[in-house]
C-alpha positions in Angstrom: 0.0 0.0 0.0 2.8 2.4 0.9 4.6 1.8 -2.4 1.3 2.4 -4.4 0.6 5.6 -2.5 4.2 6.9 -3.1 3.9 6.0 -6.8 0.6 7.9 -7.2 2.0 11.0 -5.5 5.1 10.9 -7.7 2.9 10.5 -10.8 0.7 13.5 -9.8 3.8 15.6 -9.3 5.3 14.7 -12.7 2.0 15.4 -14.4 1.9 18.9 -12.8 5.4 19.6 -13.9 5.8 18.4 -17.5 9.5 17.7 -18.0 12.0 16.9 -20.7 13.9 13.7 -19.8 16.7 11.8 -21.4 17.2 8.2 -20.3 20.7 6.8 -20.8 22.0 3.3 -20.2 23.4 0.2 -21.9 21.1 -1.6 -24.4 18.7 -3.8 -22.4 19.1 -2.0 -19.0 15.4 -1.2 -19.1 15.3 2.3 -20.6 12.4 1.4 -22.9 10.4 -0.4 -20.2 10.8 2.4 -17.7 10.1 5.1 -20.3 7.0 3.3 -21.6 5.5 2.9 -18.1 6.3 6.5 -17.1 4.7 7.8 -20.2 1.6 5.6 -19.7 1.2 6.9 -16.2 1.9 10.6 -16.8 0.8 11.2 -20.3 4.3 12.1 -21.4 5.5 11.2 -24.9 7.9 8.3 -25.3 10.4 9.4 -28.0 12.2 6.1 -28.9 14.6 6.3 -31.8 14.6 2.5 -31.9 10.8 2.5 -32.3 10.9 5.4 -34.9 13.5 3.4 -36.9 11.6 0.1 -36.6 8.5 1.9 -37.9 10.5 3.0 -41.0 11.7 -0.6 -41.4 8.2 -1.9 -41.3 7.1 0.7 -43.9 9.9 -0.4 -46.1 11.2 3.2 -46.7 14.7 3.9 -47.9 15.7 5.0 -44.4 14.2 1.8 -43.1 16.1 -0.4 -45.5 19.4 1.1 -44.6 18.6 1.1 -40.9 17.7 -2.6 -41.0 21.1 -3.5 -42.4 22.8 -1.8 -39.4 20.4 -3.0 -36.7 20.6 -6.7 -37.6 24.4 -6.5 -37.3 24.1 -4.8 -33.9 25.7 -1.6 -35.2 24.6 1.9 -34.5 22.4 3.5 -37.2 24.2 6.5 -38.8 23.3 9.8 -37.2 21.9 11.4 -40.4 19.2 8.7 -40.6 18.0 9.6 -37.1 18.6 13.3 -36.4 16.0 14.8 -38.6 13.2 12.5 -37.3 14.1 13.2 -33.7 14.4 17.0 -34.1 11.0 17.4 -35.7 9.4 15.2 -33.0 10.9 17.1 -30.0 10.3 20.5 -31.3 6.6 19.6 -31.8 6.3 18.4 -28.2 8.0 21.5 -26.8 5.6 23.7 -28.8 2.7 21.7 -27.2 4.2 22.1 -23.7 4.1 18.3 -23.3 6.6 16.3 -21.2 8.6 13.6 -22.9 11.2 10.9 -22.4 14.0 10.8 -25.0 15.2 7.2 -25.3 18.1 6.0 -27.4 19.3 9.3 -28.7 21.7 11.1 -28.4 24.2 8.3 -28.6 27.5 10.3 -28.8 28.8 13.7 -27.8 28.3 15.3 -31.2 24.7 14.3 -31.2 24.3 15.6 -27.7 25.7 18.9 -28.7 23.3 19.0 -31.6 20.3 18.3 -29.4 21.4 21.1 -27.0 21.1 23.6 -29.8 17.3 23.3 -29.9 16.3 21.6 -26.6 17.1 22.3 -23.0 16.7 19.1 -21.1 15.5 19.1 -17.5 17.0 15.8 -16.3 19.3 13.1 -17.7 18.9 9.7 -16.0 21.6 7.0 -16.3 20.1 3.6 -15.6 22.7 1.1 -14.7 22.9 -2.7 -14.3 25.6 -5.4 -14.5 26.3 -6.5 -18.1 25.8 -10.2 -17.2 22.3 -9.4 -16.2 21.6 -7.4 -19.3 22.9 -10.2 -21.6 20.5 -12.6 -19.9 17.6 -10.3 -20.1 18.0 -9.2 -23.8 18.5 -12.8 -25.1 15.2 -13.7 -23.4 13.2 -10.9 -25.0 10.3 -11.8 -27.2 7.3 -9.9 -28.7 3.8 -10.7 -29.8 3.6 -11.6 -33.5 0.4 -9.7 -33.8 0.8 -6.4 -31.9 4.4 -6.3 -30.7 3.7 -6.5 -27.0 6.9 -7.3 -25.1 7.6 -10.4 -23.0 10.7 -12.1 -21.6 11.6 -15.7 -21.1 14.6 -15.3 -18.9 14.8 -16.0 -15.2 17.6 -13.8 -13.6 19.2 -14.7 -10.3 22.6 -13.0 -10.0 23.7 -11.7 -6.7 21.0 -9.5 -5.2 19.2 -9.2 -8.5 16.3 -11.5 -9.0 13.9 -11.1 -12.0 11.1 -13.4 -12.9 10.1 -14.1 -16.5 7.4 -11.9 -18.1 5.1 -14.3 -19.8 1.6 -14.0 -21.2 -1.1 -14.9 -18.7 -2.6 -17.5 -21.1 -0.2 -19.6 -23.2 -0.3 -18.6 -26.9 -2.6 -15.6 -26.3 -1.3 -12.0 -26.0 -2.3 -10.1 -22.9 -2.5 -6.8 -24.8 -4.3 -7.6 -28.1 -5.9 -10.9 -26.8 -5.1 -12.6 -30.1 -3.5 -16.0 -30.7 0.2 -15.3 -31.3 3.7 -16.5 -31.5 6.6 -15.1 -29.4 9.2 -13.7 -31.8 12.8 -12.8 -31.1 14.5 -9.9 -32.9 17.8 -10.7 -34.7 19.5 -8.0 -32.7 18.5 -9.8 -29.4 20.6 -12.9 -30.3 23.4 -13.3 -27.7 26.4 -12.6 -30.0 24.8 -9.4 -31.3 24.0 -8.4 -27.7 27.6 -8.7 -26.6 28.7 -6.7 -29.6 26.2 -3.9 -28.8 27.3 -3.8 -25.2 31.0 -3.4 -26.2 30.0 -0.7 -28.7 28.0 1.1 -26.0 31.1 1.2 -23.7 33.3 2.6 -26.4 30.9 5.2 -28.0 28.0 6.1 -25.8 29.3 6.4 -22.3 31.1 9.8 -23.0 27.6 11.3 -23.3 27.3 10.9 -19.6 30.2 13.2 -19.1 28.6 15.8 -21.5 25.5 15.9 -19.3 27.3 15.9 -16.0 25.5 18.9 -14.5 22.0 17.4 -14.9 23.0 13.7 -14.9 21.7 11.3 -12.1 22.2 7.6 -11.8 19.5 5.1 -10.9 20.6 1.5 -10.3 18.1 -1.2 -11.5 18.8 -4.0 -9.1 15.6 -5.9 -9.4 12.3 -6.2 -11.3 10.0 -3.4 -12.2 7.4 -4.4 -9.7 9.7 -3.2 -6.9 11.9 -0.7 -8.7 9.4 1.2 -10.9 7.7 2.9 -7.9 11.2 3.7 -6.5 12.1 5.2 -9.9 9.0 7.4 -9.9 9.9 8.7 -6.5 13.5 9.3 -7.7 12.3 11.4 -10.7 9.9 13.4 -8.5 12.6 14.3 -6.0 15.0 15.4 -8.8 12.4 17.5 -10.6 11.2 19.2 -7.4 14.8 19.9 -6.3 15.5 21.6 -9.7 12.4 23.8 -9.3 13.1 24.7 -5.7 
């Protein structure tokens, strides 16, 4: 009961103070999950470059075809394919006065400098987790063949971190769309590609943390979302209120 009450108060605070967030962290740390839940609860917009690009892939556009080639190898998609889409989206949200979570971009210091020319972020959150845990989680990720709803087959028990699988309530039927479905694995979630992505993240993306040092805060994800998501809401609430004090 206490956790739910704290979570509701934090959500109300975030709704009353529309904010511009950037979530950082290695692939698979949970940026997308935390961003999606936060946006669902607060009405913020989830600006995911991965989702934007996957939409282009699904549409079969020229951008999508080139992006698919890079994504399936676990490589970063070239900046020029991403920047124009992101800029237009963010400027539209700022004009509407709507809070948002930027997820997956900027990925390097040059991109961060570019974003700073047209957006003043309120808070940058670095979500962290041991790489062994991340490898286990990503390789277990699956999605509904009909609507894309996410699931996870992995059971994680490493040190103090314990995470149960996220499975459909009824075997073979999606919780979200309620349709018969298959659980699909993306090519970039295969274990060899995951390891390549994590190494690439270490070499290329981590310097972005230094760029945002004045508004950067770290949140350790040391368990499943049932326990840590309410703590995350409280964490965001405190940081936003302290900036406005």
